[in-house]
PASE-158403 format. One record per residue (C-alpha): x, z, y; residue in one letter. Coordinates in Angstrom, 3 decimals. Example, Ala and Ser with C-alpha at 12.3 -4.5 7.8 and 13.67 -1.06 7.14 Angstrom:
2
<atom><u>12.300</u><w>7.800</w><v>-4.500</v><r>A</r></atom>
<atom><u>13.670</u><w>7.140</w><v>-1.060</v><r>S</r></atom>
//
This chain:
69
<atom><u>-0.345</u><w>0.076</w><v>0.246</v><r>M</r></atom>
<atom><u>1.453</u><w>-0.920</w><v>3.278</v><r>S</r></atom>
<atom><u>1.554</u><w>1.700</w><v>6.416</v><r>D</r></atom>
<atom><u>-1.511</u><w>1.615</w><v>8.665</v><r>P</r></atom>
<atom><u>1.007</u><w>2.501</w><v>11.188</v><r>A</r></atom>
<atom><u>3.469</u><w>-0.223</w><v>10.760</v><r>A</r></atom>
<atom><u>3.432</u><w>-2.803</w><v>13.669</v><r>P</r></atom>
<atom><u>2.211</u><w>-6.199</w><v>11.897</v><r>S</r></atom>
<atom><u>2.989</u><w>-10.263</w><v>13.414</v><r>A</r></atom>
<atom><u>-0.879</u><w>-10.853</w><v>12.268</v><r>Q</r></atom>
<atom><u>-2.113</u><w>-8.461</w><v>14.674</v><r>Q</r></atom>
<atom><u>-3.890</u><w>-10.243</w><v>17.262</v><r>P</r></atom>
<atom><u>-3.315</u><w>-8.881</w><v>20.851</v><r>A</r></atom>
<atom><u>-6.322</u><w>-6.683</w><v>21.668</v><r>S</r></atom>
<atom><u>-8.672</u><w>-6.223</w><v>24.152</v><r>L</r></atom>
<atom><u>-8.691</u><w>-2.570</w><v>24.190</v><r>V</r></atom>
<atom><u>-5.422</u><w>-1.701</w><v>24.798</v><r>R</r></atom>
<atom><u>-4.582</u><w>-3.242</w><v>28.296</v><r>P</r></atom>
<atom><u>-1.455</u><w>-2.366</w><v>30.368</v><r>D</r></atom>
<atom><u>-0.960</u><w>0.380</w><v>32.824</v><r>G</r></atom>
<atom><u>1.200</u><w>3.417</w><v>33.149</v><r>P</r></atom>
<atom><u>0.474</u><w>4.537</w><v>29.690</v><r>W</r></atom>
<atom><u>2.041</u><w>3.832</w><v>26.622</v><r>T</r></atom>
<atom><u>-0.182</u><w>2.879</w><v>23.323</v><r>H</r></atom>
<atom><u>1.354</u><w>4.419</w><v>20.702</v><r>R</r></atom>
<atom><u>-0.270</u><w>3.939</w><v>16.777</v><r>D</r></atom>
<atom><u>-0.219</u><w>7.372</w><v>13.847</v><r>V</r></atom>
<atom><u>-0.862</u><w>6.579</w><v>10.728</v><r>A</r></atom>
<atom><u>-2.232</u><w>10.686</w><v>8.870</v><r>A</r></atom>
<atom><u>-4.266</u><w>10.535</w><v>5.400</v><r>N</r></atom>
<atom><u>-4.008</u><w>7.184</w><v>5.259</v><r>G</r></atom>
<atom><u>-6.130</u><w>6.673</w><v>8.583</v><r>A</r></atom>
<atom><u>-4.965</u><w>4.857</w><v>11.534</v><r>R</r></atom>
<atom><u>-5.113</u><w>6.903</w><v>14.832</v><r>F</r></atom>
<atom><u>-4.516</u><w>5.192</w><v>18.444</v><r>H</r></atom>
<atom><u>-2.747</u><w>6.852</w><v>20.927</v><r>I</r></atom>
<atom><u>-2.273</u><w>6.532</w><v>24.473</v><r>A</r></atom>
<atom><u>0.203</u><w>8.530</w><v>25.863</v><r>E</r></atom>
<atom><u>1.158</u><w>9.467</w><v>29.541</v><r>L</r></atom>
<atom><u>2.988</u><w>11.575</w><v>31.313</v><r>G</r></atom>
<atom><u>5.465</u><w>15.012</w><v>30.451</v><r>D</r></atom>
<atom><u>4.587</u><w>18.230</w><v>29.952</v><r>G</r></atom>
<atom><u>2.059</u><w>20.186</w><v>27.811</v><r>P</r></atom>
<atom><u>0.121</u><w>18.047</w><v>25.270</v><r>L</r></atom>
<atom><u>-3.430</u><w>17.736</w><v>26.401</v><r>V</r></atom>
<atom><u>-5.624</u><w>16.374</w><v>23.806</v><r>M</r></atom>
<atom><u>-9.134</u><w>13.893</w><v>25.170</v><r>F</r></atom>
<atom><u>-11.392</u><w>12.943</w><v>22.260</v><r>L</r></atom>
<atom><u>-14.211</u><w>10.464</w><v>22.376</v><r>H</r></atom>
<atom><u>-17.404</u><w>10.182</w><v>20.430</v><r>G</r></atom>
<atom><u>-17.874</u><w>7.015</w><v>18.397</v><r>F</r></atom>
<atom><u>-18.781</u><w>4.646</w><v>20.556</v><r>P</r></atom>
<atom><u>-16.910</u><w>5.231</w><v>23.315</v><r>Q</r></atom>
<atom><u>-12.648</u><w>5.029</w><v>22.770</v><r>F</r></atom>
<atom><u>-9.711</u><w>5.662</w><v>24.754</v><r>W</r></atom>
<atom><u>-10.796</u><w>4.009</w><v>27.893</v><r>W</r></atom>
<atom><u>-13.570</u><w>6.345</w><v>28.139</v><r>T</r></atom>
<atom><u>-10.458</u><w>9.332</w><v>29.633</v><r>W</r></atom>
<atom><u>-8.225</u><w>6.961</w><v>32.108</v><r>R</r></atom>
<atom><u>-8.882</u><w>8.074</w><v>34.703</v><r>H</r></atom>
<atom><u>-8.428</u><w>11.593</w><v>33.538</v><r>Q</r></atom>
<atom><u>-4.859</u><w>10.317</w><v>32.155</v><r>L</r></atom>
<atom><u>-3.484</u><w>10.126</w><v>35.173</v><r>E</r></atom>
<atom><u>-4.644</u><w>12.943</w><v>37.239</v><r>A</r></atom>
<atom><u>-3.372</u><w>15.193</w><v>34.441</v><r>L</r></atom>
<atom><u>-0.036</u><w>13.277</w><v>34.485</v><r>A</r></atom>
<atom><u>0.460</u><w>13.277</w><v>38.040</v><r>D</r></atom>
<atom><u>-0.690</u><w>16.992</w><v>38.097</v><r>A</r></atom>
<atom><u>2.086</u><w>18.117</w><v>35.591</v><r>G</r></atom>
//
């Protein structure tokens, strides 16, 4: 079985990962792949969204918290 978080040349460009001040990462855990958008340094703050929303829901909060340190 291949690693679901490994980059693939066959993956199309994603519309849900627009460029911005954040960094996109994929994390594999227990056979599932999770997308992470991260920004800033400092204590970890994790936002969890519900279905059918996605990470874009938290874009303004990501920037505000990163600016606040």
